[in-house]
C-alpha positions in Angstrom: 19.8 41.5 -34.9 19.0 38.0 -36.1 16.3 37.4 -38.7 14.8 34.0 -39.6 14.2 32.9 -43.2 12.2 30.0 -44.5 14.1 28.3 -47.3 13.2 26.0 -50.1 15.1 23.6 -52.3 16.0 26.5 -54.5 18.0 27.8 -51.6 20.2 24.7 -51.4 23.5 26.6 -51.6 22.7 28.5 -48.4 21.6 25.3 -46.7 24.8 23.6 -47.8 26.9 26.4 -46.5 25.3 26.4 -43.1 25.0 22.6 -42.8 28.7 22.2 -43.6 29.5 24.8 -41.0 27.5 22.9 -38.4 29.0 19.6 -39.2 32.5 21.1 -39.2 32.0 23.0 -35.9 30.2 20.3 -33.9 30.6 16.8 -35.5 29.9 15.3 -32.0 26.4 16.9 -32.0 25.0 15.2 -35.1 24.4 11.6 -36.3 25.2 12.7 -39.9 28.9 13.1 -40.8 30.4 15.7 -43.1 31.7 13.0 -45.4 28.2 11.8 -46.0 27.3 15.1 -47.6 30.2 15.4 -50.0 29.1 12.6 -52.2 25.6 13.6 -53.3 26.0 17.0 -54.8 23.2 19.5 -55.6 20.6 16.7 -55.9 21.2 15.5 -52.4 21.0 19.1 -51.0 17.8 19.8 -52.9 16.2 16.6 -51.9 16.8 17.3 -48.2 15.0 20.6 -48.5 12.3 19.2 -50.7 10.8 16.7 -48.2 7.1 17.2 -48.5 5.7 19.4 -45.7 9.1 20.1 -44.2 10.0 23.5 -42.7 13.5 24.6 -43.1 14.8 27.8 -41.4 18.1 29.7 -41.5 18.9 32.4 -39.0 20.8 35.3 -40.5 22.7 38.1 -38.8 22.8 40.6 -41.6 23.7 38.4 -44.5 25.8 35.9 -42.4 24.1 32.6 -41.6 24.3 31.9 -37.9 21.8 29.2 -37.3 19.6 26.5 -38.8 16.7 24.1 -37.9 14.3 21.8 -39.7 10.8 20.7 -38.9 9.7 17.4 -40.3 6.1 16.2 -40.4 5.5 13.0 -38.5 2.4 10.8 -38.0 -0.1 13.7 -38.1 0.0 14.4 -34.3 3.7 14.4 -33.9 6.3 16.5 -35.8 10.1 16.4 -35.4 12.6 19.1 -34.8 16.0 18.3 -36.5 19.4 19.7 -37.4 19.4 22.6 -34.9 22.7 24.4 -34.8 23.8 27.9 -33.8 27.2 29.3 -34.8 29.7 29.9 -32.0 29.6 33.7 -32.6 25.8 33.7 -32.1 25.5 31.3 -29.1 24.1 32.8 -25.9 22.0 35.4 -27.7 18.7 33.5 -27.9 19.1 32.3 -31.5 18.5 28.6 -30.5 15.3 29.7 -28.6 14.1 31.6 -31.7 14.7 28.6 -34.0 12.9 26.3 -31.6 10.0 28.7 -31.3 9.8 28.9 -35.1 9.5 25.1 -35.5 7.1 24.9 -32.5 4.8 27.5 -34.2 5.0 25.6 -37.5 4.2 22.3 -35.8 1.2 23.8 -34.1 -0.1 25.2 -37.4 0.4 21.8 -38.9 -1.9 20.3 -36.3 0.7 18.5 -34.2 0.1 17.9 -30.6 3.7 16.8 -29.8 7.1 18.0 -31.0 9.9 15.4 -30.8 13.7 15.6 -31.3 16.7 13.4 -30.8 19.9 14.6 -29.1 23.3 12.9 -28.9 23.9 11.7 -25.3 26.5 13.9 -23.6 25.6 17.0 -25.6 24.7 18.9 -22.4 24.4 22.4 -23.9 21.8 21.1 -26.4 20.0 19.2 -23.7 19.8 22.2 -21.5 18.5 24.4 -24.4 15.8 21.8 -25.1 14.8 21.5 -21.5 14.6 25.3 -21.2 12.2 25.2 -24.1 9.9 22.6 -22.5 11.3 19.3 -23.8 11.6 16.3 -21.5 13.3 13.0 -22.0 10.8 10.3 -23.1 12.8 7.2 -22.3 12.2 6.1 -25.9 15.1 4.5 -27.7 16.5 6.8 -30.4 18.4 5.7 -33.5 21.6 3.8 -33.2 24.7 6.0 -33.6 27.7 5.1 -35.8 29.5 3.5 -32.9 27.0 0.7 -33.0 26.3 0.9 -29.3 25.0 4.4 -28.3 21.5 5.5 -29.1 20.1 9.0 -29.5 18.1 10.4 -26.5 14.6 11.2 -27.6 12.9 14.3 -26.1 9.5 15.7 -26.6 7.1 18.4 -25.6 3.4 18.5 -25.6 2.1 21.4 -27.8 -1.5 21.1 -26.9 -3.9 18.6 -25.6 -5.7 16.5 -28.3 -9.1 17.8 -29.1 -11.9 15.8 -27.5 -14.7 14.7 -29.7 -18.1 15.2 -28.3 -20.7 12.5 -28.8 -24.2 13.7 -29.8 
């Protein structure tokens, strides 16, 4: 059984453990590189978790971390899903779906009408997971990747229609 836990900057050692595992297991799936995280120390890890309004979740199987995801507030109507990863041992058991649902619920409660994410082109398993959870490619250009040529693929899903204002 997998349980989801919201974590804060005080939980930085757990976040560090799982983020290092993610970047080690699937370096091709992230824009960030493991080497980028060995320089900053505790302050860098705390700062990442301390972004105002962010939602940081770790999936635990017993006491073993098996997944992670972040929700980042955007422009008020749009939030971002970032850093999703599920350990090889937990893949195929719905952990990714649970993590996406957790961020979707957070984004809705935050008032967002759209949830966006960026995926590395060629990461077909991640793209399939996101599509299964209602995300579609937007055609928007994502960030430039370290190769200086390739860009992330931006995907989004509508969470709810914007509320219409009635004129009186």
